[in-house]
C-alpha positions as CSV (number, residue, x, y, z in Angstrom):
1,M,4.0,-20.3,-9.8
2,T,4.6,-23.6,-11.6
3,H,3.7,-24.7,-15.2
4,Q,2.5,-28.3,-15.9
5,Q,3.5,-29.6,-19.4
6,H,2.1,-32.3,-21.8
7,S,4.5,-35.2,-22.7
8,D,5.3,-33.3,-25.8
9,G,6.6,-30.4,-23.8
10,S,3.7,-28.0,-24.5
11,P,2.2,-26.1,-21.7
12,E,-1.0,-27.6,-20.0
13,Q,-2.0,-25.3,-17.4
14,T,-0.7,-22.7,-14.9
15,V,-0.8,-23.4,-11.2
16,G,-0.7,-20.6,-8.7
17,T,-2.7,-18.2,-6.7
18,P,-4.7,-15.6,-8.7
19,S,-2.2,-12.9,-7.9
20,D,0.5,-15.1,-9.2
21,L,-1.3,-15.3,-12.6
22,I,-0.8,-11.6,-13.2
23,E,2.6,-11.0,-14.8
24,K,4.6,-8.2,-12.9
25,P,7.3,-6.3,-15.0
26,D,10.6,-7.5,-14.2
27,Y,12.1,-4.0,-13.8
28,V,10.0,-2.9,-10.7
29,S,12.7,-4.6,-8.3
30,G,15.2,-2.0,-9.2
31,L,12.8,1.1,-8.7
32,V,11.6,3.3,-6.0
33,F,8.2,5.0,-6.3
34,D,7.6,8.5,-4.7
35,L,3.9,8.2,-3.3
36,S,4.2,11.3,-1.3
37,G,1.2,12.9,-3.3
38,W,-1.2,10.2,-2.2
39,R,-3.8,11.0,0.3
40,K,-2.6,10.0,3.9
41,I,-5.1,10.0,6.9
42,D,-3.6,9.8,10.3
43,V,-5.9,7.6,12.7
44,S,-5.3,7.9,16.4
45,G,-7.3,7.1,19.6
46,P,-8.3,4.2,21.9
47,D,-10.6,2.6,19.3
48,T,-8.0,2.7,16.4
49,L,-7.9,-1.1,16.0
50,R,-11.7,-1.4,16.2
51,F,-12.0,1.3,13.6
52,F,-9.9,-0.6,11.2
53,E,-11.9,-3.7,11.8
54,S,-15.0,-1.8,10.9
55,L,-13.3,-0.9,7.6
56,G,-13.2,-4.6,6.9
57,V,-9.3,-4.9,7.7
58,V,-9.1,-8.6,8.8
59,E,-5.2,-9.0,9.1
60,V,-3.7,-8.8,12.5
61,L,-2.1,-5.4,12.6
62,A,1.2,-4.7,14.3
63,P,3.9,-2.1,14.1
64,G,5.7,-2.3,10.7
65,R,2.8,-4.1,9.1
66,S,0.3,-3.0,6.6
67,A,-3.1,-4.3,5.1
68,R,-5.0,-3.6,1.9
69,F,-8.8,-3.1,2.1
70,R,-11.7,-1.4,0.4
71,L,-13.4,1.9,1.4
72,W,-17.2,1.4,1.3
73,P,-18.8,4.9,1.7
74,D,-22.6,4.8,1.5
75,G,-22.5,1.2,0.4
76,A,-20.5,1.7,-2.7
77,V,-16.9,0.8,-3.6
78,H,-14.9,4.0,-3.5
79,S,-11.4,2.9,-3.8
80,L,-8.7,0.7,-2.5
81,A,-6.6,1.9,0.4
82,T,-3.7,0.6,2.7
83,V,-3.5,0.7,6.5
84,L,0.1,1.4,7.5
85,L,1.4,1.1,11.1
86,A,4.5,3.2,10.8
87,G,6.1,3.3,14.2
88,P,3.5,5.1,16.5
89,T,1.5,6.3,13.6
90,A,-1.4,4.6,11.8
91,L,-2.2,5.8,8.5
92,V,-4.7,5.1,5.8
93,V,-3.2,5.6,2.4
94,E,-5.6,5.9,-0.6
95,D,-4.4,4.1,-3.6
96,G,-3.0,6.5,-6.4
97,R,-5.1,9.4,-5.4
98,A,-5.1,12.6,-3.3
99,D,-8.9,12.9,-3.1
100,P,-10.3,14.7,-0.2
101,S,-13.4,12.4,-0.2
102,C,-11.1,9.7,1.3
103,L,-11.5,11.6,4.7
104,V,-15.4,11.9,4.2
105,A,-15.5,8.1,3.5
106,L,-13.5,7.2,6.6
107,K,-15.6,9.4,8.9
108,A,-18.6,7.5,7.6
109,H,-17.3,4.5,9.5
110,Q,-16.2,6.5,12.6
111,G,-19.7,6.3,14.4
112,A,-19.2,6.4,18.2
113,L,-15.7,5.0,18.1
114,E,-13.0,7.1,19.9
115,V,-10.7,7.8,17.0
116,T,-9.4,11.2,15.6
117,L,-8.9,11.4,11.9
118,R,-6.5,13.9,10.5
119,D,-5.3,14.6,7.0
120,R,-1.5,14.5,6.9
121,S,-1.1,14.4,3.1
122,H,1.1,17.4,3.0
123,E,3.1,16.5,6.3
124,L,4.4,13.0,5.3
125,A,6.6,11.6,2.7
126,L,5.9,8.1,1.4
127,F,8.0,5.9,-0.8
128,A,7.5,2.5,-2.1
129,L,10.2,-0.2,-2.8
130,P,8.6,-3.0,-4.9
131,H,10.0,-6.5,-4.0
132,A,12.6,-5.1,-1.6
133,L,13.8,-7.8,0.6
134,H,16.0,-5.8,3.0
135,E,14.9,-2.7,5.0
136,P,16.9,0.5,4.0
137,S,18.7,2.4,6.8
138,V,17.4,5.9,6.5
139,A,17.6,8.0,9.7
140,G,14.1,9.5,10.6
141,S,11.9,7.1,8.7
142,S,9.8,4.0,9.4
143,V,9.3,1.0,7.3
144,T,6.1,-1.1,6.7
145,R,5.4,-4.3,4.8
146,P,4.0,-5.3,2.4
147,S,4.0,-2.2,0.2
148,C,1.1,-0.3,-0.9
149,L,2.0,-1.6,-4.4
150,G,2.0,-5.2,-3.3
151,E,5.1,-7.2,-2.4
152,G,8.0,-5.1,-0.9
153,L,8.0,-2.4,1.6
154,D,7.1,1.2,2.1
155,V,9.2,4.0,3.7
156,V,7.4,6.9,5.6
157,A,9.2,10.1,6.7
158,M,8.3,13.7,7.6
159,G,7.6,15.9,4.6
160,E,10.6,18.1,5.4
161,D,12.8,15.1,5.1
162,H,11.5,14.1,1.6
163,D,14.5,15.1,-0.5
164,R,17.0,13.6,2.0
165,V,15.2,10.3,2.1
166,L,14.7,10.2,-1.6
167,R,18.5,10.7,-2.2
168,S,19.2,7.9,0.2
169,L,16.8,5.5,-1.5
170,T,18.0,6.3,-4.9
171,R,21.5,5.4,-4.3
172,S,20.6,1.7,-5.0
173,R,17.5,2.2,-7.0
174,S,16.1,4.3,-9.9
175,L,13.2,6.6,-9.4
176,G,10.2,5.2,-11.1
177,T,8.3,7.3,-13.6
178,A,4.6,8.2,-13.5
179,E,4.0,5.6,-16.4
180,E,5.8,2.9,-14.5
181,L,3.9,3.7,-11.3
182,E,0.5,3.6,-13.2
183,E,1.4,0.2,-14.6
184,V,2.6,-1.3,-11.3
185,G,-0.3,0.2,-9.5
186,A,-2.8,-1.2,-11.9
187,I,-1.4,-4.6,-11.6
188,S,-1.2,-4.5,-7.8
189,R,-5.0,-3.4,-7.6
190,L,-5.9,-6.2,-10.1
191,S,-4.0,-8.8,-8.0
192,F,-5.9,-7.7,-4.8
193,L,-9.3,-7.6,-6.4
194,R,-8.8,-11.1,-7.9
195,R,-7.6,-12.5,-4.6
196,D,-10.4,-10.8,-2.5
197,P,-13.2,-10.3,-5.0
198,D,-15.9,-10.0,-2.1
199,S,-13.8,-8.2,0.6
């Protein structure tokens, strides 16, 4: 993002993408957020990629990548969610929620597609590292980019490895509080909605 100035040095306008215009708190780059309580739906089957297309996911998905989209059950905006391709696992993660209606919303798009939807919210651990540039080396985990919280990455692991993975991640970062997660999540959602108002 750049700032243009008048000849007297006063700011004239701000130039940048809509998401750039939203100030992100500086502290987030030193935090890790535990998103393990968010709803996580496993999607598998031969029509998995077609299923994501039906949800409006337009990005090219590949292992280690993720994409943000909106759930549209019954023609109404329900919430934002993220598709994560973590190793062999494809997950839909609902933003900031553990609402069972997420699964209902996804089933509304299933139709005749050969996909299996399974709620794995209690089986998997999920952590977000905002603005992380380097992938952490944590045995038994998978990394996807960008993060559910925007820039950065997410780490997915089995639920029984939650504490071990969290200890490893917090060697170099502090664990974010619920208040900090609420702030960062709100900024991330607003950034997405401003960037893709009609998605």
